[in-house]
N, C-alpha and C positions, 0 to 999 in steps of 0.2 A: 309926333307923339306916338304913333304906332297903332296897330289894331287893338281892339278891346282885349283880345286874347293875350297879346304881348304885354299890355298894361297890367292885366290880372297876374300874369307870370311874374312881372317885376314887383308887384305888390306882395305876392306870396314869398318871393325870395327875400325881400326886405324884412318881412315879419319873421321868417325863419332865422335870419342872421341876427335880428334884434333880440330874439328869445333864446338864442343858443348860449350854452355855458361859456364863460369867458375866463381866460387866464388872468389871475390877479396882476402879474407883473406886466403883461403886455396889453391887456384889455382886448385881446384878439379872440374871436370865437374859436372854439375847439370842437367843431362838429365831428362826432364819431370817433374822437380820439380816446385811447384808454384813460387818459388823465381826466376825462369827464366823469369817470366812474368814481363814486365816493371812496376815499382812501382812509386807512387806519393810521393813526399816529402811535408810535411806541413812545410812551411818556415815562419820565423819571422825575424825582424831586429836583427842584432848582439847585439844591446844594450838591447834587451828584456831579463830580468832575468829568464824568464820561460824556463825550459829545457824539461819538461815532462808534458803532460796533459792526463787526462783520456779521453776516447772516449766520455763520457757524457759531460764533460766540453767543449771539442772541438765542439761537436754538438751544445751546447748552443751558442757558439761564432758564428758558421756558421748560425744558425737560427736567429741571431740578438737579442737573449734574454739576452746577456751579453754585456755591452757597454764599460767596462774598464778592463785593466789588473790588476793583484794584486798590482802593483806599482802605480796605479791610472791613468796611461796613457790611453787615449781613444783608443779603438780598431778600426782599419780601415781594413775591410775585402775586399780583392781583389780576383776576380775570372776571369777565362779565358772565352772568348766568347763562346756562345752556340754551335758554330760549332766545337769546340775542343773536342776530345775524352776524355781528362782528366776531363772535366766538367761532362761528363756522369758518370764517376766513383764517383765523389763527390756527384752528385745528388743521385746516387744509394746507396752509402755506408754511407754518412753522413746525407743527407736529407731524404732519402727514398721516394723521390718524382720524378715526371716527370717534364719536363721543364715548362709545363703549371701550375702544382701545385706549383712549386717553385715561379714563377712569382706572382701567386695569394697570396701565403703566405706573400710575402713582401708588396704587395699592401694593402692587408687587415690589416696586422700587423702594418704597419706604421700609418694607419688611426685609428686603435683601440688603439694604444699606447703600444701594446704588443711587438713590435719589435723596438729596439733602434738603430740598425745599419743595413743599407742597403748596400749590396756589391757594390763595384766599379768593372766594367767589363773592361778587357784589352784584346787586340787581340792575344797576344802570350806570351810564357814563358819568353822571354828576357825582355819584358815590365813588367811582374809581378816581376821578380827578381830585376829589376831596381827600381820599385816602392817600394818594400819591403825594399830595401837597403836605399832608401831616406826618408822613413816615419817610424819613430821609433815605432809607435803603429800598424804597418801593419802586417797582416797575410794573406798568400795565399798558393797556391799549384802549383807545376810544376813536371815534370818527374824528378825522383831522379837523372837520368843521366845528367840532365841539371844544377844541382845545382853547384854553385861555392862558394868560400870562402867569398863572400860579404854578404851572408845571413846565418842564423842559421837554421838547420833542427831540428824540435821538435820531441821528442819521443812521441808516442801515446800509452798509457798503457805500457810504458817502452820499446816499440819496435821502431826500425828504419827501413827504407825502405829495407835494406839488410837482415833483419831477415826473416826467412822462413814463420813465421806465421803473418807477417805484413798484415793488411787487405786492404790497398788501392792499388789495382793493376788494370791494364787496362783490363785484361781478366775477364770475369764474374766468380764469385765464384760459386762453386758447388751448385746446387739447385736454382740458380738465372737465 
């Protein structure tokens, strides 16, 4: 059976493994992996034919430099309110801007004609999902854990939120 100290260590190890986040596909604990950090899903309306976008194409949409989907439908960008942590991830990972720089980008861009689409801001993820469901050209983001079957999750550079090297996570990336 072992000493009481070994027994205690085995019990603690069992509890740690039992409580660790698990991968849905393999039901394997993912202790300390980046995939354990909450991920954002980039979502579009179910009728949108796009399945995968490069990071650069996605960035052009979010920057307002692209106004239409490949099928000709107008893009409607929807973002969460500035108080939401998910927005900070989008500003960091897609825009590479602070909130102030983001606001200036759209103000200056609209007046100069360089920006075609200004984002619509909503208070919470439920509102974003509802909006994307109801607006065929909409694109937005929410926590991947909040996505339901009413919207479609886009792959970015071939990756989905469950992939370990997916870039849109709430925790800061190493070096940031």
